[in-house]
C-alpha positions as a Markdown table, in Angstrom:
| # | Residue | x | y | z |
|---|---|---|---|---|
| 1 | Met | -13.6 | -21.1 | -0.3 |
| 2 | Pro | -13.3 | -24.8 | -1.4 |
| 3 | Gln | -9.7 | -26.1 | -1.9 |
| 4 | Lys | -8.9 | -27.1 | -5.4 |
| 5 | Pro | -6.7 | -30.2 | -5.8 |
| 6 | Glu | -3.2 | -29.6 | -7.0 |
| 7 | Ser | -1.9 | -31.2 | -10.1 |
| 8 | Asp | 0.7 | -33.2 | -8.1 |
| 9 | Thr | -1.9 | -34.5 | -5.7 |
| 10 | Pro | -0.9 | -38.1 | -4.6 |
| 11 | Thr | -3.1 | -40.8 | -6.0 |
| 12 | Ser | -3.4 | -44.5 | -5.1 |
| 13 | Leu | -2.8 | -47.4 | -7.5 |
| 14 | Asp | -6.5 | -47.2 | -8.8 |
| 15 | Gly | -6.0 | -43.5 | -9.6 |
| 16 | Ser | -8.1 | -42.1 | -6.8 |
| 17 | Lys | -7.0 | -39.0 | -4.9 |
| 18 | Arg | -5.2 | -39.3 | -1.5 |
| 19 | Leu | -5.1 | -36.5 | 1.0 |
| 20 | Arg | -1.8 | -35.8 | 2.6 |
| 21 | Gly | -0.3 | -33.6 | 5.3 |
| 22 | Ser | -2.2 | -30.4 | 6.2 |
| 23 | Glu | -5.0 | -31.2 | 3.7 |
| 24 | Ala | -5.6 | -34.6 | 5.5 |
| 25 | Ala | -5.5 | -32.9 | 8.9 |
| 26 | Gln | -8.1 | -30.3 | 7.7 |
| 27 | Phe | -10.3 | -33.1 | 6.4 |
| 28 | Val | -10.3 | -34.7 | 9.8 |
| 29 | Arg | -11.1 | -31.3 | 11.4 |
| 30 | Asp | -14.0 | -30.8 | 9.0 |
| 31 | Val | -15.4 | -34.3 | 9.7 |
| 32 | Lys | -15.1 | -33.5 | 13.5 |
| 33 | Ala | -16.9 | -30.2 | 12.9 |
| 34 | Gly | -19.8 | -32.2 | 11.4 |
| 35 | Met | -19.4 | -31.1 | 7.7 |
| 36 | Asp | -21.8 | -33.2 | 5.6 |
| 37 | Asp | -20.6 | -35.8 | 3.2 |
| 38 | Glu | -21.6 | -33.8 | 0.1 |
| 39 | Ala | -19.7 | -30.7 | 1.2 |
| 40 | Leu | -16.7 | -32.8 | 2.2 |
| 41 | Gly | -16.6 | -34.5 | -1.2 |
| 42 | Arg | -16.8 | -31.2 | -3.1 |
| 43 | Lys | -14.2 | -29.4 | -0.9 |
| 44 | Tyr | -11.6 | -32.2 | -1.2 |
| 45 | Asp | -12.6 | -33.5 | -4.7 |
| 46 | Leu | -13.3 | -37.0 | -3.3 |
| 47 | Gln | -15.8 | -39.5 | -4.6 |
| 48 | Gly | -16.9 | -43.1 | -4.2 |
| 49 | Lys | -14.5 | -45.4 | -2.5 |
| 50 | Ser | -11.8 | -42.8 | -2.1 |
| 51 | Phe | -14.2 | -40.6 | -0.2 |
| 52 | Gln | -15.4 | -43.5 | 1.9 |
| 53 | Ser | -11.8 | -44.5 | 2.8 |
| 54 | His | -10.9 | -41.0 | 3.9 |
| 55 | Lys | -14.1 | -40.6 | 5.9 |
| 56 | Ile | -13.6 | -44.0 | 7.7 |
| 57 | Ala | -10.0 | -43.1 | 8.4 |
| 58 | Ala | -11.1 | -39.7 | 9.9 |
| 59 | Leu | -13.8 | -41.3 | 12.0 |
| 60 | Asn | -11.4 | -43.9 | 13.3 |
| 61 | Leu | -8.9 | -41.2 | 14.2 |
| 62 | Leu | -11.7 | -39.4 | 16.0 |
| 63 | Gly | -12.9 | -42.5 | 17.7 |
| 64 | Gln | -16.3 | -42.3 | 16.1 |
| 65 | Arg | -16.6 | -45.5 | 14.1 |
| 66 | Lys | -19.8 | -46.0 | 12.2 |
| 67 | Gly | -22.3 | -48.4 | 13.8 |
| 68 | Gly | -20.1 | -48.8 | 16.8 |
| 69 | Lys | -18.4 | -47.5 | 19.9 |
| 70 | Ser | -18.3 | -43.7 | 19.3 |
| 71 | Gly | -18.1 | -43.0 | 23.0 |
| 72 | Lys | -15.2 | -45.2 | 23.7 |
| 73 | Pro | -12.3 | -43.3 | 25.2 |
| 74 | Ser | -9.1 | -43.2 | 23.4 |
| 75 | Val | -6.0 | -44.5 | 25.1 |
| 76 | Lys | -2.5 | -43.1 | 24.5 |
| 77 | Ile | 0.1 | -45.7 | 23.7 |
| 78 | Lys | 3.8 | -44.9 | 24.0 |
| 79 | Ser | 5.5 | -46.0 | 20.9 |
| 80 | Arg | 8.8 | -46.4 | 22.6 |
| 81 | Glu | 7.2 | -48.9 | 25.0 |
| 82 | Val | 5.8 | -50.8 | 22.1 |
| 83 | Val | 9.2 | -50.9 | 20.5 |
| 84 | Lys | 10.7 | -52.3 | 23.7 |
| 85 | Asp | 8.0 | -55.0 | 23.7 |
| 86 | Ile | 8.7 | -55.9 | 20.1 |
| 87 | Arg | 12.4 | -56.2 | 20.7 |
| 88 | Ala | 11.6 | -58.2 | 23.8 |
| 89 | Gly | 9.9 | -60.8 | 21.5 |
| 90 | Leu | 6.2 | -60.1 | 21.9 |
| 91 | Asp | 4.3 | -61.3 | 18.8 |
| 92 | Asn | 1.5 | -59.4 | 17.2 |
| 93 | Asp | -1.3 | -61.2 | 19.1 |
| 94 | Glu | 0.5 | -60.4 | 22.4 |
| 95 | Leu | 0.8 | -56.8 | 21.4 |
| 96 | Lys | -2.9 | -56.6 | 20.4 |
| 97 | Glu | -3.9 | -58.1 | 23.8 |
| 98 | Lys | -1.6 | -56.0 | 25.9 |
| 99 | Tyr | -2.6 | -52.7 | 24.2 |
| 100 | Gln | -6.2 | -53.7 | 23.4 |
| 101 | Leu | -5.8 | -53.1 | 19.7 |
| 102 | Ser | -7.5 | -54.5 | 16.6 |
| 103 | Ser | -5.3 | -55.8 | 13.8 |
| 104 | Arg | -5.9 | -52.6 | 11.8 |
| 105 | Gln | -4.9 | -50.5 | 14.8 |
| 106 | Leu | -1.8 | -52.5 | 15.3 |
| 107 | Gln | -0.8 | -52.0 | 11.6 |
| 108 | Ser | -1.4 | -48.2 | 12.1 |
| 109 | Leu | 0.8 | -48.3 | 15.2 |
| 110 | Phe | 3.6 | -50.0 | 13.2 |
| 111 | Arg | 3.4 | -47.3 | 10.5 |
| 112 | Lys | 3.6 | -44.6 | 13.2 |
| 113 | Ile | 6.7 | -46.3 | 14.7 |
| 114 | Ile | 8.3 | -46.3 | 11.3 |
| 115 | Asp | 7.3 | -42.7 | 10.5 |
| 116 | Ala | 8.8 | -41.7 | 13.9 |
| 117 | Lys | 12.0 | -43.6 | 12.8 |
| 118 | Leu | 11.9 | -45.7 | 16.0 |
| 119 | Met | 12.2 | -48.8 | 13.9 |
| 120 | Ser | 12.9 | -49.4 | 10.3 |
| 121 | Pro | 10.4 | -51.0 | 7.8 |
| 122 | Leu | 12.9 | -53.9 | 7.5 |
| 123 | Glu | 12.7 | -54.5 | 11.3 |
| 124 | Leu | 8.9 | -54.7 | 11.1 |
| 125 | Ala | 8.6 | -56.3 | 7.6 |
| 126 | Ser | 7.4 | -59.7 | 8.9 |
| 127 | Arg | 4.7 | -57.9 | 11.0 |
| 128 | Leu | 3.3 | -55.5 | 8.4 |
| 129 | Ser | 0.4 | -55.9 | 6.1 |
| 130 | Val | 1.1 | -54.1 | 2.8 |
| 131 | Thr | -1.7 | -52.1 | 1.1 |
| 132 | Pro | -1.7 | -51.1 | -2.6 |
| 133 | Ser | -1.3 | -47.4 | -1.6 |
| 134 | Gln | 1.8 | -48.3 | 0.4 |
| 135 | Val | 3.2 | -50.1 | -2.6 |
| 136 | Ser | 2.5 | -47.0 | -4.7 |
| 137 | Asp | 4.3 | -44.8 | -2.1 |
| 138 | Val | 7.4 | -47.0 | -2.1 |
| 139 | Ile | 7.5 | -46.9 | -5.9 |
| 140 | Ser | 7.2 | -43.2 | -5.9 |
| 141 | Asp | 9.9 | -42.9 | -3.3 |
| 142 | Ile | 12.2 | -45.1 | -5.3 |
| 143 | Lys | 11.6 | -43.0 | -8.5 |
| 144 | Asp | 12.4 | -39.8 | -6.5 |
| 145 | Ala | 15.6 | -41.4 | -5.2 |
| 146 | Val | 16.7 | -42.5 | -8.7 |
| 147 | Lys | 16.1 | -38.9 | -10.0 |
| 148 | Glu | 18.3 | -37.5 | -7.2 |
| 149 | Leu | 21.1 | -39.9 | -8.2 |
| 150 | Asp | 21.0 | -38.8 | -11.8 |
């Protein structure tokens, strides 16, 4: 049975729906299983650019980029090793070369390092590219923190 969006479903700055947590993981599994775009859109209530963004992200996670290198093997990168390299002074270009990453993949790696609490956002601030959805997340987190203080 299709999942219905919850009323408190996260949205980006442009108001489009964003999948999170187990719903996002299920979306990736459905893409991997070969569910067609129309069925995915209906199941997750995604349309237009929002749908395309989620589908591209899922394909990237699965290593099946459109028009490209779908058979390319994925390589495991140890976040702790990357943290050591950052603290040793490697710049972004050196990290991309060492780990064979695109700029986008490097940004994703930085976010994973922050999510794993291996480094703080402040430590990586000069290296991060900020997206509108990340700004929205920060604003939401700040609002939640202010509510907790009251």
